[in-house]
N, C-alpha and C positions, 0 to 999 in steps of 0.2 A: 049227940048233943054236946059232949065235951070238946070234940074237935071243932065244932062251929064256934063255941065260946072262945077257944084258943085263937082261932082265926080272927075273930072280931077284936080281941085284945091286941093282937099283933098289928092289925091295921090302924087301930086308934093310937098305938104307942110308937109307930114308926118301925116295927119289926124287931126291936131289940129282944123281945121275949122269945121269939122263935130262934134267934141266934143263940140265946143262952142255952136252949135245949139241945143244940147240936154241938158236941165237943169238937167236931172237925171243922167248924166254921172259922174262916179267917177273913178279916176285912180286906178289901181289894187294895193292892199297893201299886204305885206307879211302876211301869216297866223300866228296865235298864235303859232302853232307847229313849224313853221320855225324859229320864233323869239326865242323860247325856245331852239331849236337845236343850233342856233347861239350862245346863251348865255352859252351853256355847251360844245361846241365843243373844241377839243384840240387846244391849241395855236400854231401857226407856226411862230410867231414873237413877238417882245416885245410890239408892239402897236396894233396888230390885235387881240384884246382881246374881249371877249364876252360883256363886259360892254360898248364897243364902239358903239354897235348897239342898246342899250337900251335907252329909253327916258322917262320912267315912273317907279316909285317905285311900282306901282300896279302890274306889271308883274314879279316882282322879285320872285325867288323860295322861298317858305316857307315850304318846306318838308324835304329836305336833310340837315342835319347839316354839317357844314364845319369841316374838319379834318386837323390835322397837316400833312404837305406834299402835301396838295392840292394846285394847282395854281389858284389864283383868280385875278380878275381885279376890280379896284375901279375907279369910275369917278364921279366928281361933275359937274353937268351940268352948273351951274352958273359960274364955274371957267374957262370953255371953253378950258380946256387942254385935252390932250389925256389921255386915261385910264392908270392908274398905275397898272402894272401887277407884281405879286410877289408870292413867295411860302410861305405858312403859316409855321411859325417856329415850331420847336419841342415843344416849350413852348405854342404854340397855338396863338401867337400874330402876328399881321400884322402892317405895318406902314401906317397909314391913313394920307392923305394930311392935313396939318395944325394942326392936332390933335396929331399926334405921335403914339406911340404904343397902340394898342387896342386889347383886347382879342377877337379872332374870333372863336376859336375852340368851337364846341358845339352849335354855333348860326347858323341859316339859313341865306341865303343872305339877306333876307328882314329884319330879326332881327338885323343883323350887320349894315345894311344900316341905320336903324332908330337910332341905337346907335350912329353912327358917325354923323348923321344929328343933333341930340340933342346937341352934343358937338360943332359942327360948328356954330349952331345958338346962342350959348352963347356969342361968341366973334368975329366971323369972317363974318357970313352971316346973313342977316335978314331972308331969306328963303333959305334953302339948299335942293337940290334934289340930292340924292346920289343913284347911281346905282351900283350894285355889281353882278358879275357872277362867277361861278366856271368854269374855262377854262379847267382844267385838274384835274381829280380825282387822288388822291394818288393810285398808282398801288396796293399797299398792301391792301388798303381798298376794291378795286374791287375784289381781290381774296377772301377776307373774306366775302364779300356780296354774292359771288357765292356759298360759302361753307355753308351759312346759309339756312337751310331747314325750311321755314316758316310753322307754324301750321295754321290750318284753320278749319272753321265749315261751314255748309251748311244750307240755309233756303229755304224751299219749301212751296208752297201752296198759301193761300189767303193773300198775303202781296203786298206792292207796288213794291218791287224789289226782286225777287227771285235770288238766286245765292250763290256763294262761297265767304266767307269773311275771311280775315286774322284774326288770333287770336293773339293779341299783347303778347309778351313775358313778358312785364314789367307791365301789368295791368290786372285786372280781368274784364271779361265781363259777366254780368248777362243775364238771358233770356229776361228780359224786355228791356235791352239795346240792345240786339241782334235784337229784333223786331223793335226797333226804328231805328237802323242802316239800316234795310231793308226797311225803309220808313213807318213803321207802318202797322197796319192791314188794309186790303182792305175791301170793303163792303161785308157783309154776312160772315165774318170770324168767326169761332167758337173760341172766345177768352178765353172761360172757360176750354177748353180741348186741350191745345197745347201739342203736342207730342215731346219728345226729345228722339231720338234713340241713345243710347250710347254703344260703344264697351266695353266689359269687358272680363276678362279671361274666364268667363263661357259662353260667347256669347253675342249677342245684348240684351240690356235691354231697355224697353220702360218706360219713366217717363211722367206722365200726370201732367201738370201745369196749374193752373187757373191764367193766365196772366191778365185777366180782374180784378180779385181781387187784384192783385199786383198793377196795375196802378190806379185803381179807389178807392180802399179801403185801400191802403197802407199796404197790407199784405206782408211785405218785407221778412219775414221768409221763404216764399215759392219762393223767387226770386233767384233760384239756379244759380250757376256759370256755364258757358259753358266750356266744355273741348275740347281738340283736337279731331277732326274727328266727333264731335257731328253733328247729322242731326236733324234740327228743322222742324217739319211738322205742318202747320196750315191748318186744314180742313175746308170745307164749313159748315156753320150752317145748321142743318137739321130742316126744318119747319114742325111741326105737326099740321095739321088743324083738 
């Protein structure tokens, strides 16, 4: 009878009573992916900005640089005002609250937030929490990003993470760095005979590299650079008893 009474009370009061009886209960929170989606979604109004839903600098995007023409929102939590939404000027500048014009182009949301935070803490706030989000990407940038055909290489075999990896256009990746990006060698990997299968006009070419010598003995002359479409194969060590 007691259980029936508790059930009826919980239904009538919207379940708060049952929640109070369970010390392990925790109200549902939005997932990280949903918070990121909210922070990058297109703005439909002047105050419905991505920064309005952010409460921590730790979750700010630190991957995509801000571009001229992007629409971003800036909010200072301690200021208790609504997020300021604006379009990044052609010069790359935005108007930061209290601080004035700040160069945003080329910085990620997190980098720009910490730049503004440092300026605010010089004269205006003892501690400043600045949240920034890109609400709308410059349409011209979206078109350019779709047109870019990213180069890649592939890692197979006895490593922590096999798979396809982007090959940056503005930096060189050596074979030892490629192995490290894949999580390093797994147990029983043949570190002394790593194969690199490379496409050439004459056909596929196999290059053997002693990566163990590179990593342990500093034989950097053999640390060849990875090229587009290279396939790195790490075979299992053969034990001869």
